[in-house]
ZAMARGU-4260 file (C-alpha; in steps of 0.2 Angstrom, whole numbers, plus 5000, padded with zeros to 4 digits):
<rodrens>
0) 4710/5101/4839 | 4713/5095/4856 | 4730/5101/4863 | 4744/5090/4870 | 4750/5093/4887
5) 4768/5093/4881 | 4777/5091/4864 | 4795/5085/4865 | 4806/5090/4850 | 4820/5078/4848
10) 4819/5059/4850 | 4837/5056/4856 | 4840/5048/4873 | 4835/5063/4883 | 4820/5067/4873
15) 4814/5049/4875 | 4818/5050/4894 | 4806/5066/4894 | 4793/5055/4885 | 4795/5042/4898
20) 4792/5054/4913 | 4777/5061/4904 | 4770/5044/4901 | 4773/5040/4920 | 4764/5056/4925
25) 4749/5052/4914 | 4752/5067/4902 | 4746/5068/4884 | 4762/5069/4875 | 4770/5068/4858
30) 4789/5066/4853 | 4794/5074/4836 | 4810/5071/4827 | 4816/5076/4809 | 4826/5060/4808
35) 4825/5042/4815 | 4824/5038/4834 | 4840/5042/4842 | 4845/5050/4826 | 4862/5056/4832
40) 4868/5039/4838 | 4862/5032/4822 | 4874/5043/4813 | 4889/5039/4824 | 4903/5029/4816
45) 4897/5011/4814 | 4912/5004/4825 | 4910/5017/4838 | 4911/5012/4857 | 4904/5024/4870
50) 4915/5033/4883 | 4902/5029/4896 | 4898/5012/4904 | 4881/5005/4899 | 4872/5008/4916
55) 4876/5027/4914 | 4866/5027/4898 | 4850/5019/4905 | 4833/5028/4905 | 4817/5024/4912
60) 4824/5011/4924 | 4827/4999/4910 | 4843/4989/4912 | 4856/4992/4898 | 4865/4975/4896
65) 4880/4976/4884 | 4893/4963/4880 | 4908/4974/4885 | 4910/4987/4899 | 4908/5000/4885
70) 4893/4998/4874 | 4893/4999/4856 | 4883/5010/4844 | 4872/4995/4839 | 4869/4990/4856
75) 4864/5008/4860 | 4852/5009/4845 | 4844/4992/4851 | 4842/4998/4869 | 4834/5015/4866
80) 4822/5007/4853 | 4817/4994/4866 | 4815/5007/4879 | 4803/5017/4868 | 4794/5001/4864
85) 4792/4996/4882 | 4784/5012/4887 | 4774/5013/4870 | 4780/5031/4868 | 4771/5042/4855
90) 4785/5046/4843 | 4784/5053/4826 | 4800/5051/4816 | 4805/5060/4800 | 4794/5075/4804
95) 4803/5091/4804 | 4797/5106/4814 | 4796/5121/4803 | 4789/5134/4815 | 4783/5137/4833
100) 4772/5151/4838 | 4760/5156/4852 | 4742/5155/4850 | 4728/5158/4863 | 4739/5153/4878
105) 4745/5138/4869 | 4759/5134/4857 | 4756/5130/4839 | 4769/5119/4831 | 4769/5117/4812
110) 4779/5103/4805 | 4781/5097/4787 | 4767/5085/4790 | 4754/5092/4802 | 4750/5106/4814
115) 4749/5103/4833 | 4744/5113/4848 | 4752/5110/4865 | 4752/5118/4883 | 4771/5115/4885
120) 4786/5111/4874 | 4802/5103/4879 | 4817/5106/4867 | 4829/5091/4867 | 4837/5093/4850
125) 4855/5090/4855 | 4869/5097/4843 | 4875/5083/4832 | 4864/5088/4817 | 4872/5105/4814
130) 4890/5105/4809 | 4904/5118/4814 | 4910/5123/4796 | 4928/5128/4793 | 4922/5142/4781
135) 4937/5139/4769 | 4936/5138/4750 | 4933/5120/4744 | 4923/5115/4759 | 4908/5111/4748
140) 4917/5099/4737 | 4910/5082/4737 | 4925/5073/4744 | 4923/5083/4760 | 4914/5074/4774
145) 4909/5081/4791 | 4903/5064/4797 | 4912/5047/4797 | 4903/5031/4795 | 4915/5016/4791
150) 4933/5015/4785 | 4932/5002/4771 | 4927/5014/4756 | 4943/5024/4759 | 4956/5010/4759
155) 4972/5014/4750 | 4967/5032/4748 | 4975/5048/4753 | 4964/5055/4768 | 4965/5070/4779
160) 4957/5071/4796 | 4954/5089/4803 | 4953/5089/4822 | 4960/5080/4837 | 4945/5077/4848
165) 4938/5059/4850 | 4929/5059/4833 | 4945/5065/4824 | 4956/5052/4833 | 4944/5038/4830
170) 4942/5042/4812 | 4961/5043/4809 | 4964/5026/4818 | 4950/5017/4808 | 4956/5024/4792
175) 4974/5019/4796 | 4969/5001/4800 | 4961/4999/4782 | 4977/5005/4774 | 4972/5023/4770
180) 4986/5036/4770 | 4981/5047/4785 | 4986/5065/4788 | 4980/5074/4803 | 4978/5093/4804
185) 4977/5099/4821 | 4976/5118/4827 | 4983/5114/4844 | 5001/5109/4849 | 4995/5091/4855
190) 4981/5079/4855 | 4967/5084/4866 | 4969/5078/4884 | 4950/5073/4884 | 4953/5059/4872
195) 4946/5042/4878 | 4960/5035/4889 | 4961/5018/4880 | 4963/5027/4863 | 4976/5041/4868
200) 4991/5030/4868 | 4987/5022/4852 | 4985/5038/4842 | 5001/5045/4850 | 5011/5030/4846
205) 5005/5030/4828 | 5010/5048/4826 | 5027/5045/4834 | 5031/5031/4823 | 5025/5040/4807
210) 5011/5028/4803 | 5000/5043/4804 | 5007/5060/4799 | 5001/5075/4810 | 5003/5093/4807
215) 5001/5102/4824 | 4998/5121/4826 | 4990/5120/4808 | 4974/5126/4800 | 4966/5122/4783
220) 4967/5137/4770 | 4959/5128/4755 | 4953/5112/4748 | 4954/5107/4730 | 4949/5091/4721
225) 4966/5084/4722 | 4974/5092/4737 | 4972/5101/4754 | 4982/5117/4758 | 4987/5120/4776
230) 4996/5134/4785 | 5007/5133/4801 | 4999/5145/4813 | 5015/5150/4822 | 5028/5151/4807
235) 5016/5154/4793 | 5024/5140/4783 | 5012/5134/4769 | 5011/5115/4764 | 5001/5107/4750
240) 4996/5089/4753 | 4990/5077/4739 | 4972/5072/4745 | 4957/5061/4740 | 4946/5063/4755
245) 4944/5076/4769 | 4936/5072/4785 | 4932/5088/4794 | 4929/5082/4812 | 4927/5100/4818
250) 4913/5097/4830 | 4894/5102/4830 | 4883/5114/4838 | 4864/5116/4843 | 4851/5121/4831
255) 4851/5140/4835 | 4839/5144/4821 | 4825/5133/4830 | 4829/5142/4847 | 4828/5159/4839
260) 4812/5154/4830 | 4805/5149/4847 | 4809/5167/4853 | 4821/5161/4866 | 4835/5172/4873
265) 4853/5167/4869 | 4867/5174/4879 | 4885/5170/4874 | 4880/5157/4862 | 4870/5148/4876
270) 4851/5148/4878 | 4845/5156/4894 | 4835/5145/4906 | 4831/5143/4924 | 4844/5130/4931
275) 4831/5124/4944 | 4817/5120/4932 | 4824/5121/4915 | 4811/5133/4909 | 4818/5145/4896
280) 4815/5164/4894 | 4798/5159/4886 | 4785/5153/4898 | 4781/5134/4897 | 4796/5130/4885
285) 4809/5120/4893 | 4827/5114/4888 | 4833/5096/4891 | 4850/5088/4887 | 4866/5094/4879
290) 4857/5109/4871 | 4857/5117/4888 | 4876/5120/4887 | 4876/5129/4870 | 4892/5128/4861
295) 4901/5120/4876 | 4895/5102/4870 | 4908/5093/4881 | 4899/5098/4897 | 4884/5088/4896
300) 4881/5070/4890 | 4868/5057/4892 | 4874/5051/4909 | 4873/5069/4917 | 4857/5075/4907
305) 4845/5061/4912 | 4839/5070/4927 | 4833/5084/4916 | 4817/5074/4912 | 4812/5072/4930
310) 4815/5090/4934 | 4805/5097/4919 | 4790/5085/4921 | 4789/5089/4939 | 4788/5108/4936
315) 4775/5105/4922 | 4764/5095/4934 | 4764/5110/4946 | 4757/5121/4933 | 4743/5109/4926
</rodrens>
């Protein structure tokens, strides 16, 4: 088995950017992903609009032209697929990495479909696939969702949205606009200040007028088939709300199991790596993209992670 120069785990925008740089450098490479290409973006809400403008999402020098200033989810899916096609990237989708070990100065990657050897590894697995659980009774009930696709199926139902970040606010507004009865449960005293500026006045006005009911300084204690039980953090007052569906938009986190399996050092819930080269505590294993920020997933985005691919491939070329 002839080893690859580099295997990239994760076919998101930054994983694809790493593949493009590897292709430009003439490296033998492979990109693996347990889902589809740009799997996280595929699972975004169908009506989602990006915070960033299209030129900030570009990779590989390919222009990203969108109909509006802020591109849509569908436009992003089309763009990244075209970028992969343009560079003829070697991508294996729906192939999950099960283990990663070192063998004779190489790394051995075992997936659910094959076995590969490689000199270098780039981990670019993002964070959107691993949910932050609430760890409350009833969270496993079928009506509880940690992802939101589209609002139509929930028209005229009683819905609860947990969280006041961008995903929580977008979900609440979309549900409200199809006629769902929406209740927001927010552990803070106000909507997050980091909410998209064109959305913030909308959600604040809907709450103010009572179209969307909001319980601030509150947390979920229990979920049943017909209700959701919440508690005021400050006063201790408990409230039971009739409920059909729960959208727990409580955020996501990196796949720490894969990082630990790779033998990487993790400090304060963040993988340890060289900020200049992006090499981790294990020789020839690199990190790219939002995974570099650990649990602080609001620090890195596509637009300020694109340069990781250039930095990493440059360091790899020095070692070959």
